C-alpha positions as CSV (number, residue, x, y, z in Angstrom):
1,X,0.0,0.0,0.0
2,X,1.4,3.4,-1.0
3,X,2.0,6.1,1.6
4,X,-0.7,8.8,1.3
5,X,0.2,12.4,1.0
6,X,0.4,14.2,4.4
7,X,-1.5,17.5,5.2
8,X,1.3,19.7,4.1
9,X,1.8,18.0,0.8
10,X,-2.0,18.2,0.2
11,X,-2.0,22.0,1.1
12,X,0.8,22.6,-1.5
13,X,-1.0,20.6,-4.3
14,X,-4.5,22.0,-3.8
15,X,-3.4,25.6,-3.3
16,X,-1.2,25.4,-6.5
17,X,-4.0,23.8,-8.5
18,X,-6.5,26.4,-7.2
19,X,-4.2,29.2,-8.4
20,X,-3.7,27.6,-11.8
21,X,-7.4,27.0,-12.4
22,X,-8.5,30.4,-11.1
23,X,-6.1,31.9,-13.8
24,X,-8.2,30.1,-16.4
25,X,-5.6,27.3,-17.2
26,X,-7.0,23.8,-17.7
27,X,-6.3,21.1,-15.0
28,X,-4.4,19.1,-17.7
29,X,-2.1,22.1,-18.4
30,X,-1.9,22.8,-14.7
31,X,-0.6,19.4,-13.9
32,X,2.0,19.8,-16.7
33,X,3.1,23.1,-15.1
34,X,3.4,21.7,-11.7
35,X,5.3,18.7,-13.0
36,X,7.9,21.0,-14.7
37,X,8.4,23.0,-11.5
38,X,8.5,19.9,-9.2
39,X,12.0,19.3,-7.8
40,X,11.2,16.3,-5.5
41,X,11.5,12.9,-7.2
42,X,8.6,11.2,-5.6
43,X,6.4,14.3,-6.1
44,X,7.3,14.4,-9.8
45,X,6.5,10.7,-10.1
46,X,3.0,11.3,-8.7
47,X,2.4,14.3,-11.1
48,X,3.6,12.3,-14.0
49,X,1.2,9.5,-13.2
50,X,-1.6,11.9,-13.1
51,X,-0.4,13.6,-16.4
52,X,-0.2,10.2,-18.2
53,X,-3.7,9.4,-17.1
54,X,-5.0,12.7,-18.4
55,X,-3.2,12.3,-21.6
56,X,-5.5,9.3,-22.2
57,X,-8.5,11.6,-21.9
58,X,-9.4,10.8,-18.3
59,X,-10.3,13.4,-15.7
60,X,-8.1,14.8,-12.8
61,X,-10.1,12.7,-10.4
62,X,-9.3,9.5,-12.2
63,X,-5.6,10.5,-12.4
64,X,-5.5,11.3,-8.6
65,X,-7.2,8.0,-7.8
66,X,-4.8,6.1,-10.0
67,X,-1.7,7.2,-8.1
68,X,-3.2,5.8,-4.7
69,X,-1.6,8.5,-2.6
70,X,-4.5,11.0,-2.4
71,X,-7.0,10.7,0.4
72,X,-10.4,9.3,-0.7
73,X,-12.1,12.3,0.6
74,X,-10.0,14.6,-1.6
75,X,-10.6,12.4,-4.7
76,X,-14.4,12.5,-4.1
77,X,-14.3,16.2,-3.7
78,X,-12.3,16.7,-6.9
79,X,-14.8,14.5,-8.8
80,X,-17.6,16.7,-7.4
81,X,-15.8,19.8,-8.4
82,X,-15.2,18.6,-12.0
83,X,-18.9,17.6,-12.3
84,X,-20.2,20.9,-11.0
85,X,-17.7,22.9,-12.9
86,X,-16.3,24.5,-9.8
87,X,-13.1,22.7,-9.5
88,X,-11.0,25.8,-8.7
89,X,-13.3,26.6,-5.7
90,X,-13.0,23.0,-4.6
91,X,-9.3,23.1,-4.7
92,X,-9.2,26.3,-2.7
93,X,-11.5,24.8,-0.1
94,X,-9.6,21.6,0.1
95,X,-6.4,23.6,0.6
96,X,-8.1,25.5,3.5
97,X,-9.4,22.3,4.9
98,X,-6.1,20.5,5.0
99,X,-4.4,23.6,6.4
100,X,-6.9,23.6,9.3
101,X,-6.3,19.8,9.8
102,X,-2.5,20.5,10.0
103,X,-3.0,23.3,12.5
104,X,-5.1,21.1,14.6
105,X,-2.6,18.2,14.4
106,X,0.3,20.6,15.4
107,X,-1.8,21.9,18.3
108,X,-2.4,18.4,19.6
109,X,1.2,17.5,19.0
110,X,2.5,20.3,21.1
111,X,0.0,19.5,23.7
112,X,1.4,16.1,24.0
113,X,5.0,16.9,23.7
114,X,5.1,19.6,26.4
115,X,3.9,17.5,29.3
116,X,6.2,14.6,28.1
117,X,9.0,17.1,28.1
118,X,8.1,18.2,31.7
119,X,7.9,14.6,32.9
120,X,11.3,13.8,31.4
121,X,12.8,16.8,33.1
122,X,11.2,15.8,36.4
123,X,12.5,12.2,36.1
124,X,16.0,13.4,35.3
125,X,16.1,15.7,38.3
126,X,14.9,12.8,40.6
127,X,17.4,10.4,39.1
128,X,20.3,12.8,39.6
129,X,19.2,13.4,43.2
130,X,18.8,9.7,44.0
131,X,21.8,8.3,42.2
132,X,24.4,11.2,42.6
133,X,23.3,13.3,45.5
134,X,22.2,10.7,48.0
135,X,25.6,8.8,48.1
136,X,27.3,12.2,49.0
137,X,25.0,12.5,51.9
138,X,25.6,9.0,52.9
139,X,29.4,9.7,53.0
140,X,28.6,12.5,55.5
141,X,26.6,10.2,57.7
142,X,29.4,7.6,57.6
143,X,32.0,10.3,58.6
144,X,29.8,11.0,61.5
145,X,29.8,7.3,62.6
146,X,26.3,6.5,61.6
147,X,24.3,5.3,58.6
148,X,21.3,6.3,56.7
149,X,18.1,4.5,57.8
150,X,14.4,4.8,57.5
151,X,13.2,6.6,54.4
152,X,16.6,8.0,53.5
153,X,18.0,4.4,53.6
154,X,15.4,3.1,51.3
155,X,15.9,6.0,48.8
156,X,19.7,5.3,49.0
157,X,19.4,1.7,48.2
158,X,16.9,2.5,45.4
159,X,19.6,4.9,43.9
160,X,22.3,2.2,44.2
161,X,20.1,-0.2,42.3
162,X,19.3,2.3,39.6
163,X,23.0,3.1,39.3
164,X,23.7,-0.6,39.0
165,X,21.4,-1.1,36.1
166,X,21.9,2.3,34.5
167,X,22.6,0.7,31.1
168,X,19.3,-1.1,31.2
169,X,17.5,2.1,32.1
170,X,19.4,4.0,29.4
171,X,18.2,1.5,26.8
172,X,14.6,1.9,28.1
173,X,14.9,5.6,27.8
174,X,16.3,5.4,24.2
175,X,13.4,3.0,23.4
176,X,10.9,5.5,24.8
177,X,12.4,8.3,22.7
178,X,12.4,6.2,19.6
179,X,8.7,5.3,20.2
180,X,7.9,9.0,20.7
181,X,9.4,10.0,17.4
182,X,7.7,7.0,15.8
183,X,4.2,8.1,16.9
184,X,4.9,11.8,15.9
185,X,6.8,11.3,12.7
186,X,5.3,8.3,10.9
187,X,1.8,7.9,9.4
188,X,1.1,4.7,11.2
189,X,2.3,6.1,14.5
190,X,0.1,9.2,14.1
191,X,-2.9,7.1,13.5
192,X,-2.1,4.9,16.5
193,X,-1.7,7.9,18.8
194,X,-4.9,9.5,17.5
195,X,-6.7,6.2,18.3
196,X,-5.3,6.3,21.9
197,X,-6.5,9.9,22.2
198,X,-10.0,9.1,20.9
199,X,-10.3,6.2,23.4
200,X,-9.1,8.0,26.5
201,X,-11.7,9.3,28.9
202,X,-9.5,12.3,29.6
203,X,-9.7,13.5,26.1
204,X,-13.3,12.3,25.2
205,X,-14.7,15.8,25.0
206,X,-11.8,17.1,23.0
207,X,-12.1,14.3,20.4
208,X,-15.8,14.9,20.1
209,X,-15.2,18.6,19.6
210,X,-12.6,17.7,16.9
211,X,-15.0,15.5,15.2
212,X,-17.7,18.2,15.2
213,X,-15.1,20.6,13.7
214,X,-14.3,18.1,10.9
215,X,-17.9,17.4,10.2
216,X,-18.9,21.0,10.0
217,X,-15.9,22.1,7.9
218,X,-16.2,19.2,5.5
219,X,-20.0,19.8,5.1
220,X,-19.3,23.5,4.4
221,X,-16.9,22.5,1.6
222,X,-19.2,19.9,0.3
223,X,-22.2,22.3,0.0
224,X,-20.0,25.0,-1.4
225,X,-19.0,22.5,-4.1
226,X,-22.6,21.9,-5.2
227,X,-23.5,18.8,-3.1
228,X,-26.8,18.9,-1.2
229,X,-26.7,18.7,2.6
230,X,-28.0,15.0,2.7
231,X,-25.3,13.8,0.4
232,X,-22.7,15.9,2.1
233,X,-23.6,14.2,5.4
234,X,-23.2,10.7,3.8
235,X,-19.8,11.7,2.4
236,X,-18.7,13.0,5.9
237,X,-19.6,9.7,7.6
238,X,-16.6,8.3,5.8
239,X,-14.2,11.0,7.0
240,X,-15.1,11.5,10.6
241,X,-13.2,8.9,12.6
242,X,-14.8,9.4,16.1
243,X,-17.1,6.3,16.6
244,X,-19.6,8.2,18.8
245,X,-20.0,11.0,16.1
246,X,-20.1,8.4,13.3
247,X,-23.0,6.7,15.1
248,X,-24.8,10.0,15.3
249,X,-24.2,10.7,11.6
250,X,-25.7,7.3,10.7
251,X,-28.6,7.9,12.9
252,X,-29.2,11.3,11.3
253,X,-29.0,9.7,7.7
254,X,-31.5,7.1,8.8
255,X,-33.9,9.6,10.0
256,X,-33.6,11.6,6.8
257,X,-34.3,8.4,4.7
258,X,-37.4,7.9,6.8
259,X,-38.7,11.2,5.8
260,X,-37.6,13.5,8.7
261,X,-36.6,17.0,7.5
262,X,-32.9,17.6,7.3
263,X,-32.9,20.2,10.0
264,X,-35.0,18.1,12.5
265,X,-32.9,15.0,11.7
266,X,-29.8,17.0,12.7
267,X,-31.3,18.3,15.9
268,X,-32.6,14.9,16.9
269,X,-29.3,13.2,16.3
270,X,-27.5,15.7,18.5
271,X,-24.6,16.1,16.1
272,X,-23.9,19.6,17.4
273,X,-24.4,21.6,20.6
274,X,-27.2,23.8,21.5
275,X,-26.0,27.1,20.1
276,X,-24.8,25.4,16.9
277,X,-28.3,23.8,16.5
278,X,-29.8,27.4,16.5
279,X,-27.3,28.4,13.9
280,X,-28.3,25.4,11.8
281,X,-32.0,26.5,11.9
282,X,-31.0,29.9,10.7
283,X,-28.8,28.5,8.0
284,X,-31.5,26.1,6.7
285,X,-34.1,28.9,6.6
286,X,-32.0,31.4,4.9
287,X,-30.2,29.0,2.5
288,X,-26.8,29.9,3.9
289,X,-26.1,26.4,5.2
290,X,-22.5,26.4,3.8
291,X,-21.6,29.6,5.6
292,X,-23.2,28.5,8.8
293,X,-21.4,25.1,8.6
294,X,-18.1,27.0,8.0
295,X,-18.8,29.2,11.1
296,X,-19.6,26.2,13.2
297,X,-16.5,24.4,12.1
298,X,-14.3,27.6,13.1
299,X,-16.0,27.7,16.5
300,X,-15.4,24.0,17.1
301,X,-11.8,24.3,16.0
302,X,-11.4,27.2,18.4
303,X,-13.1,25.4,21.3
304,X,-11.0,22.2,20.7
305,X,-7.8,24.3,20.8
306,X,-9.0,26.0,24.1
307,X,-9.7,22.6,25.6
308,X,-6.2,21.4,24.7
309,X,-4.4,24.4,26.2
310,X,-6.7,24.3,29.3
311,X,-5.5,20.8,29.9
312,X,-1.9,21.9,29.6
313,X,-2.5,24.7,32.1
314,X,-3.7,22.1,34.5
315,X,-0.8,19.5,33.8
316,X,2.1,22.0,34.1
317,X,1.5,23.1,37.7
318,X,0.5,19.5,38.7
319,X,3.9,18.3,37.5
320,X,5.7,21.2,39.2
321,X,3.9,20.5,42.5
322,X,4.7,16.8,42.3
323,X,8.3,17.4,41.6
324,X,8.6,19.9,44.5
325,X,6.9,17.4,46.9
326,X,9.1,14.5,45.9
327,X,12.4,16.5,45.9
328,X,11.3,18.0,49.3
329,X,10.5,14.6,50.7
330,X,13.9,13.2,49.8
331,X,15.8,16.2,51.1
332,X,13.8,16.2,54.4
333,X,14.4,12.5,54.9
334,X,18.1,13.3,54.8
335,X,18.3,16.7,56.5
336,X,16.2,16.0,59.5
337,X,18.3,13.0,60.8
338,X,21.5,15.0,59.8
339,X,20.3,18.0,61.9
340,X,19.5,15.7,64.8
341,X,23.0,14.1,64.7
342,X,24.6,17.6,64.5
343,X,22.6,18.9,67.5
344,X,23.8,15.9,69.5
345,X,27.4,16.5,68.5
346,X,27.1,20.2,69.4
């Protein structure tokens, strides 16, 4: 299976094609121009494959589908744009969509990386304190004719054990770093990490808000490209990966097929929150559903980002407090007996 283009590559392709098509150049000539300017070998091969397919008289959609590297959603939207004669607008909308997707991914990535960095620093401080500092205190105790006991003795023995197996812990640390880079840099790793995030109770509200953002943004683009709201909803059921939201979309589609009006079916299925449902009513009655969906998507994206940073604001002081308590406990377990000995000597 070929590796699909990432968000950044999709942004570049769609934005360039939108510019070319808006200038009045055909998609066939546009692909030729992009192919001539492409320096990357793999990128040029993809464009050549599309160009060869179009040389045979096939559409841009079929050329993109033939390569196997474009997301199904993008291919379907391009087919819709070609059918409706609004391919330039579709390409522009796709560029904006994948740009928002990339921004959301980068926000989530930073939200995950920052707490991990803080935890790593906390572990480093604790390891240095246990492995390097505690033996120094032990030497002080020995010079005073006594030994560390109680909590200090337990921590000292723990540090000696960690120091003895430092090679093993180093391997584990390197493996953890390799795993972190794998889940952030590879397509398979990204999908796995996103799956964990979706299943976590801690991030359930966040994943639902992200799914709502994708649903609203995608439907806005579909409706702008000429697809009716009902067909747009069916197409989005294939794009939204949150199982809870997918179930609601299927429920909504089922209600529509049974004769329930689109607006009522959306409300009964609880696809969006209260204020968004009021916006949907307005959009349905005024015929501006694409604009309303776009506004709902922007609001959901903003709310998802706010939820992410709110969690970071909670995690950061928590880690600092835990570190302060642990370091303070270790030092107190040493300093209190040491002060007691010094007072006896004095």
